[in-house]
C-alpha positions as CSV (number, residue, x, y, z in Angstrom):
1,M,116.5,102.4,98.5
2,A,115.5,104.4,101.6
3,R,113.9,108.1,100.9
4,H,116.8,110.4,101.2
5,S,116.7,114.7,100.6
6,G,118.8,114.8,98.3
7,G,118.0,115.5,93.9
8,R,117.6,112.1,92.3
9,G,118.1,113.7,89.0
10,W,120.4,111.6,87.2
11,Y,117.1,109.2,87.0
12,G,115.3,111.8,85.1
13,K,117.6,112.1,82.1
14,V,116.7,108.5,81.1
15,V,113.2,108.5,82.0
16,G,112.6,110.1,78.0
17,A,114.3,106.8,76.5
18,A,111.9,104.4,78.7
19,L,109.3,106.6,77.1
20,G,110.8,106.6,73.5
21,V,110.9,102.4,73.8
22,T,107.3,101.9,74.9
23,L,106.3,104.0,71.6
24,L,108.4,101.9,69.9
25,T,107.1,98.7,71.6
26,T,103.5,100.0,70.6
27,G,104.5,100.8,66.9
28,A,106.0,97.3,66.7
29,S,103.1,95.8,68.4
30,I,100.3,97.1,65.9
31,W,102.8,95.5,62.9
32,T,103.3,92.6,64.0
33,A,99.0,92.8,64.3
34,Q,98.8,94.0,61.0
35,A,101.3,91.1,59.7
36,G,99.6,88.4,61.3
37,A,96.3,89.4,59.8
38,L,97.9,89.3,56.1
39,G,99.3,85.8,56.5
40,S,103.0,87.0,56.8
41,A,103.7,86.5,60.3
42,P,103.1,83.2,62.1
43,E,100.6,83.5,65.6
44,K,102.7,82.3,68.4
45,A,101.8,81.1,71.8
46,A,101.0,83.6,74.4
47,P,103.5,83.0,77.2
48,A,102.3,81.5,80.8
49,A,101.0,84.1,83.3
50,P,103.6,84.1,86.4
51,K,101.9,82.7,89.6
52,A,100.9,85.5,91.8
53,V,102.5,85.3,95.5
54,S,101.8,87.1,98.9
55,A,101.5,90.9,98.4
56,T,102.3,91.4,102.1
57,I,106.0,93.1,102.2
58,A,109.2,90.4,102.6
59,H,111.8,90.9,104.8
60,A,112.6,87.3,106.3
61,S,115.4,85.4,104.5
62,E,115.1,81.8,102.8
63,A,118.4,81.1,104.4
64,G,117.2,80.5,108.1
65,E,118.0,82.1,110.8
66,R,121.1,82.9,110.5
67,G,120.3,84.0,107.4
68,I,121.0,87.4,105.5
69,N,119.4,88.9,102.3
70,L,122.2,91.1,100.4
71,T,120.0,93.4,98.1
72,I,122.1,96.1,95.5
73,D,119.7,98.6,94.4
74,D,119.7,101.3,91.9
75,G,121.6,99.8,88.8
76,P,122.7,98.3,87.0
77,D,125.7,100.7,86.6
78,P,129.2,100.0,84.2
79,V,131.2,101.0,86.8
80,W,130.0,99.9,89.8
81,T,127.8,97.1,89.2
82,P,130.8,94.6,88.2
83,Q,132.8,95.3,91.2
84,V,130.4,94.5,93.0
85,L,129.3,91.2,91.0
86,D,133.5,90.4,91.6
87,L,133.1,90.8,95.0
88,L,130.1,88.5,95.3
89,R,131.6,85.9,93.1
90,E,135.1,85.9,95.3
91,Y,133.5,85.2,98.7
92,K,130.4,83.0,96.9
93,V,127.6,84.9,98.2
94,K,124.1,85.7,96.2
95,A,122.6,88.4,96.4
96,T,119.2,90.3,94.9
97,F,119.7,93.2,92.1
98,C,116.9,95.5,92.5
99,M,117.2,97.4,89.3
100,V,115.5,100.2,87.6
101,G,114.3,99.7,84.3
102,T,115.9,102.5,82.3
103,Q,119.3,101.3,84.0
104,A,118.6,97.8,82.8
105,Q,117.5,98.5,79.4
106,A,120.7,100.7,78.8
107,H,122.9,97.8,80.4
108,P,121.4,94.3,79.5
109,E,124.6,92.9,79.5
110,L,125.0,93.3,83.0
111,V,121.2,92.3,83.3
112,K,122.7,88.6,81.8
113,K,126.2,89.0,84.0
114,V,123.8,89.0,87.5
115,V,121.5,86.4,85.7
116,A,124.4,84.4,85.1
117,A,126.1,84.5,88.1
118,G,123.0,82.8,89.9
119,H,121.8,86.2,91.7
120,R,118.0,87.2,91.6
121,L,116.4,90.2,89.9
122,C,113.7,92.9,91.4
123,D,111.2,95.2,89.6
124,H,112.6,98.9,91.1
125,S,109.8,100.7,89.4
126,V,111.2,102.2,85.5
127,S,112.1,106.0,87.2
128,H,112.8,105.6,90.7
129,N,110.3,107.9,91.7
130,T,110.3,108.1,95.9
131,A,106.8,109.9,95.6
132,M,105.3,107.0,93.8
133,D,102.5,106.3,96.7
134,K,101.2,109.7,95.9
135,A,100.8,109.0,92.1
136,S,97.8,107.5,90.4
137,Q,97.1,103.9,90.2
138,E,97.4,104.2,86.6
139,Y,101.2,106.0,86.9
140,Q,102.0,103.3,89.4
141,K,101.0,100.8,87.0
142,K,102.8,101.9,84.1
143,Q,106.1,101.7,86.8
144,I,106.0,98.5,87.8
145,L,104.9,96.6,84.3
146,D,106.8,98.9,82.7
147,A,110.1,97.9,84.6
148,E,108.8,94.4,84.3
149,R,109.0,94.3,80.7
150,M,112.2,96.4,80.4
151,I,114.4,94.3,82.9
152,T,112.8,90.7,81.5
153,E,113.7,91.6,78.1
154,A,117.7,93.0,79.0
155,S,118.1,89.7,80.7
156,G,117.4,87.8,77.8
157,G,113.8,86.7,79.5
158,V,114.5,85.8,82.6
159,R,111.7,87.6,85.2
160,P,112.0,89.9,88.4
161,V,110.5,87.9,91.7
162,Y,110.5,90.6,93.5
163,Y,109.5,94.2,93.7
164,R,110.7,96.8,95.6
165,A,109.2,100.5,95.9
166,P,111.8,103.5,95.3
167,G,112.0,104.8,98.8
168,G,110.1,102.1,99.8
169,A,106.5,104.1,98.4
170,F,104.1,100.8,98.5
171,T,100.6,101.2,98.2
172,P,98.2,98.3,98.8
173,Y,97.5,98.7,94.7
174,S,100.9,98.7,94.1
175,R,101.8,95.6,96.1
176,K,99.0,93.5,95.4
177,L,100.0,94.5,91.5
178,A,103.3,93.4,91.9
179,A,102.3,90.3,93.5
180,S,99.7,89.3,90.8
181,R,103.1,89.3,88.8
182,G,104.8,86.9,90.4
183,M,106.6,89.7,92.4
184,R,106.9,89.5,96.3
185,P,106.8,93.3,97.6
186,L,110.3,93.5,99.1
187,G,111.5,95.8,102.3
188,W,114.4,95.8,104.4
189,N,115.4,95.6,107.4
190,V,118.8,97.7,107.6
191,D,119.2,100.5,105.7
192,S,123.3,100.7,105.4
193,K,123.3,104.4,104.8
194,D,125.5,103.8,102.1
195,F,123.9,106.2,99.0
196,E,125.0,108.7,101.3
197,R,128.6,108.5,101.2
198,P,129.2,108.7,105.0
199,G,132.9,106.6,104.6
200,T,133.7,103.3,104.5
201,D,133.8,102.7,108.5
202,A,130.4,104.2,108.9
203,I,128.6,101.8,106.6
204,V,130.3,98.8,108.1
205,A,129.5,100.2,111.7
206,T,125.6,100.5,110.6
207,V,125.5,97.0,109.3
208,E,126.8,95.7,112.5
209,R,124.7,97.9,114.7
210,E,121.1,97.3,112.7
211,L,121.5,93.8,111.8
212,P,119.9,92.1,114.9
213,S,116.8,93.9,113.5
214,G,116.4,91.7,110.5
215,P,118.1,89.8,107.7
216,T,117.3,92.3,104.4
217,I,120.3,94.5,104.1
218,L,120.1,97.6,101.2
219,F,123.0,98.7,99.3
220,H,123.7,100.4,96.3
221,D,125.5,99.8,92.9
222,A,124.6,102.9,91.4
223,G,123.4,106.9,91.6
224,G,126.6,107.7,92.0
225,D,130.2,106.9,93.3
226,R,129.8,103.9,95.0
227,S,133.4,103.3,96.3
228,Q,132.2,103.2,99.9
229,T,130.1,100.7,99.3
230,V,132.3,98.3,97.5
231,E,135.2,98.8,100.2
232,A,132.5,98.3,103.0
233,L,131.2,94.9,100.8
234,R,134.9,93.8,100.8
235,R,135.1,94.2,104.8
236,L,131.5,93.1,105.8
237,L,131.2,90.0,103.6
238,P,133.9,87.7,104.9
239,Q,133.8,89.3,108.5
240,L,129.6,88.4,108.7
241,K,130.8,84.7,107.0
242,E,133.2,84.0,109.6
243,Q,130.2,84.9,111.7
244,G,128.2,82.1,111.1
245,Y,126.0,83.7,108.9
246,T,125.0,82.6,105.3
247,F,123.9,84.6,102.4
248,G,120.6,83.4,100.6
249,F,117.2,85.6,99.1
250,P,114.7,86.7,100.4
251,V,111.6,84.9,101.0
252,R,108.6,84.7,98.4
């Protein structure tokens, strides 16, 4: 999502859970290693390393000149994500869901529904710190890789294929790291401003006005009341399809 001046404290409430899972995972890894040494646990082949992709920030669409990349940030959320998924299914639209690690961890059933519907996953960090670009490389690494793991586990093994820095707080290091893990850095051209809840009419008008700037549109399915987002999508999806646009995925 774009940087906003308002507080984002709701993410802080779930960071503790993420840290707890990290500790549990570490403990499990130690136990597995010990068990293997005793011969009680069979060795497993290491998973194939992901193929590296470009570290430049993607904006273009795989769908071509009239393609639109619909991107949905900050979820999944048990109230709003199902409503967004219903609309996407109704209008036969595919989207990219940029998920916060702790949210994916809390709602794995929704992550699986997103994947089952044919949408793509995007790593949006563990705790959505919009000042990540001011933090150390070690902090950035933990935020990106821990979220990648959380989302992959929640999905049942499907990895995110993009990385979107919270608030667009990319750094050369974070872009290179994400790309090395097969996650193309993902920007946006059109900020719908739905996070600010300006009203459905205002959200629709912003998208209509800004769409000539490029194909990647930013919406949200979490972080508060997203009823205006749902209603805006209900109006925009059929309208844009009638205008000859097709919905696809960002380039990788």
